[in-house]
N, C-alpha and C positions, 0 to 999 in steps of 0.2 A: 551453606549453599555454595556451589561452584561458581566462581567468578568468571564471567564470560569475557573474552577479549573483545575490544572495540574494533570492529571491522573498518576498513578503509573505504568500502563501497558496498552499498545495500540496494537491492532490488525488492520492492513490494509487489506482490502479485495477488490478483483476485480473478473473478470470472471474466469480466468485461473491461476492466480498467476505467470504469465510469463512476464508481462511488468510493469503495473502500481503499483501494491501493492509491489512487490520487490523493485522497484525504491523508493517508499515512505519509505519502511522499512530501506533501506540503507541510504537514504537522511536524514531521522530523526536521525538515529545513528550518522551520520556525524555531525549534528548540535547540538545535546544535549548530545552525549556520552552515558554513561550507567546510567544516572540518571532516566531514564524511561525504562522498559522492553518493547521491540518492536519485533513484529513478523508479518508475513503476511500469507495470505491464499487465495484461490480462491473458488468460488462456485464449480468449478471443478478443479482438479489438473492434467489434462490430457496432458499437453504440457511441453516442456523443456523451460528453460529461453531463452528469445528472445535475439538474438545477437546484434540487434540495441540498445536494453536497456543496455546491457552490455557495449557497446561502448560509449554511451552518459553519462553513470554514471561514467565510468572510466576517462572521461574528467574532472570530478569535484572531483575525489579522492575517488569514491565509487566502490568497487569491487563486481560485482555481478556473476562472472563466476562460483563460487562454489555453487550458490544458487540452491536448489532443490525445485521444485514446489510441493505444497501441497494444499489439499482442506480443507474445514471445517470438512468433514467427517474424513480425515486423522488425523487431529489435535485431534479429540475426540477418535479415535481409538488408537492413540499413547499415550492417557492419558493427553493430554493438555486441561483441562476443560475450556470451554468458559467463565464460571463464574469467572475465575481468572483474566479476563480482565476488566479494568475499562471502557474502551472505544473501540468501533469498528469504524473505519473510512472506510466507504464504498466509493469506487471510481467508481462504475458502478451501474446502476439501479438494476441488478440482485443480486449483493452483498448486496445492501441496503435491498431488499426484504428478503434475507436469514438472514441477521443480525437481522432485526426487528422480525423474527420468534422467535429468541432466547430471545427477551426481555419478551416474555410470561412466560419464565421459569427462566430466570436469571435477576439479577439486574445489568444492565449495560447500558451505554449510547451509542447511535448510531448517528454519524454525516455523512452526505452525502456530499462529495466533488465532484461535477460534473467535471469529467475528461474525456477528449476524448481518445478513444482507437486509437493510431497512426498506428497500423498495417496495415490498409487498405489504407493508403495514400502514394502518391508519386510513380512516374514512374521510378525513378532511385535511386541509393544509396544516392546521395546528397540530393535529395528531401526528402527521407525517414528520413534521419538523422536530417533534419531540423524540421520535425514533431515530432520526438521523443525528440529533444531538447526543443521544445515548451512545450511539456507535462512535461518534467523534470523541467523546469523552472517554470511552473505553480505549480507543486507540492512543490517545494522549497519555493515559495512565500506563499502558504497556510501553510506550516510547520512553516515559520517564524511568520506569523500572529497568529497562534494557539498556538505554543509551545515556541518560542524563544523571540519575541518582547513583553515583558510585561511591 
């Protein structure tokens, strides 16, 4: 298997930056500390951070309650140039499409990690938490494979 180079900066992206990408941002920071600059964004930044995401990340020592959602457009508006990232990890098809648009203008890598959106699953709190934990654990496994276990 081809060994991937360790990036200096990573942007995780999903649809709204309210569940998957902030989880991935926090989990990567937990596992690698400050050796890589990590940020997250969504195709849209139109929602607040999801309470179930906060809960399941808190269970493993990641605090998301202060996270403020942001979009790709917000990042650029605030002066956070996308060409400053070495890698965008897209966690949804819409985020992958948006990230690939930027490769026409910027020299950056895009990886797609197929990750389920847990927000539409479960009829009660326990079932919902179970789905969110599944997504959290999948992200942790991918982080370990890509960034930690070398």
